[in-house]
Structures are given as C-alpha cells and as structure tokens.
N, C-alpha and C positions, 0 to 999 in steps of 0.2 A: 626371555631379551628383559632388560626392566628399562621405561624411560624417564627421562631424569629433565621438565621445563624449565628453563627458565627467557629473563630478558623482559620481563612484565614491568610494570613501573606507570608514571601519569605523566600521562602528554596531554597536549597540547589539540585544540580541535584544527583541524590542520598542520599538526606534526605528523611523524610516520615514529614507531616503534619497533626491529627486529626480536621477535623473538623463536629462539632457541631449542630440542631438542635433544637430548645426548646418549644415546643406546647405549648397553654394559655391553654388548659383544655385536658385530655384523649386521647391518641392516642392506646387505645387496638383495639379502633373499625374499626379503619379505614381499608377500606380497604385497600388500596397500600402506601407505599412513595419512593421517591425516593433522589436520582439525578441529576444533570443535571448543565453543564459547558456550558457559552459561550465563546470562547479566539475571538481575539482579529478580529475583522473585520469581523467572521466566525460566520454561525444557533449553535444555540441552540442545544445542541443533548443532550442526559442520556448518563449517566454518568450507575447509577448502583438504583435498586431495591428493594424494599423488601417489601413483605404479607405478611396477615394478621396472615397465619400459619407461616410464615417463609421463604418460597422459595426465595429466590435474584436471579437478576440476572444483569451483567453486560456486560457493549460493550465491543466488544474486545477486544482494543485499553488499558484498566483498569485487566483483567481480571490477575491471580496472583500477582498481586502489589496492588490494590485498595479491601476494603470492607467493608461494611456494614452492621448494625450492627442500635439495637432498644430496646429502653431501657423505658418497657409501666410504670416501677414503677416508672420512672421519665419525662418520656413523653417527650424524648428524641430522636434521630434517631441519629449517627455518619457515618461518613466517614471517616476512616484510610486507611492516603494514606504514602504506602511505595516505596520506589527507584522513589520518585520522578524522570521525565523528565522535558527537558522545552516549551514539545510540552499540558502539565498537563497546564501548564498557560493562563486563561481564568478567568469570574467570577462564582462561583457557587452558586444554587439556590437550593436548596430545598423546596419539593413538597408536599403533602398529595394527595389522590383522595375516599372519600366514598364517596358508593350506593346508600345508603338508609335512610338520605334524599344523595338526586348528588350532586356533591360539590365538585371542586381545591379549592386550598388552594397553594398561592406561596410564602415563604420565603424574604425578602429580600435577592439579592447579595454578599456574601463573597467575595473575592478578590485574586487568588493564584497564584504570584508568582516567578518561578522555573528559576535561574540562573545555565546557561554552567560555 
C-alpha cells in the first residue's frame, strides 16, 4: 500500500482545512492509520489515529478541534481540522500500520500554514 496525502494549504486562524490520505490499495484490513505532523524545527508528533475497529485517539492539543475518519469504500483517510491555530502550522504526514504481515508506510507530507 502507498499513501498520498493532500489538502494542505494556507488558512486563517479559526479557519478549517480537510486533509485526505488516499491509499493505493484497500485500507479495510490495516490495523491502524494516523496523522502525524512536524512543525518547523521540531520533531514529528502524533496528531490522531484510527484503528480498524473504529476507535480513535488524539493529541491533547487537537482534541475537540480535529476529527479523524476513514472511508473504506474510497480507501481514504481524512483529518478535518477546525478552529485552526498558528501552532497547528506543520507538515502533516499520513501513516499506516499493518500487523500481519508487519509493515508500516508513510505518505509524503502536506504543508499546513495557519496565519494569525
């Protein structure tokens, strides 16, 4: 499976963006998919993750503002980002984990810039 992230861009503080992560194959059986971000000069961090059973978890900094979801019919994962803040500025990456066989895959980054 290969991942292709899109949807980044420039947003105003308080605005919204939706990121998409399209997979080249079926995402139905993937154990976990997630979004990570890397702010300028900082380490990559987990933003949100969704498991095959539908359970989700979020970084404290985005709880209540971001929503992760996936559409297995379209083999696509999404990240709806609302109430954006300048500190959300980062390159966002999508990620997937499969346990059997074991592999992980990263998509290329998509840049999100939030202006105040």
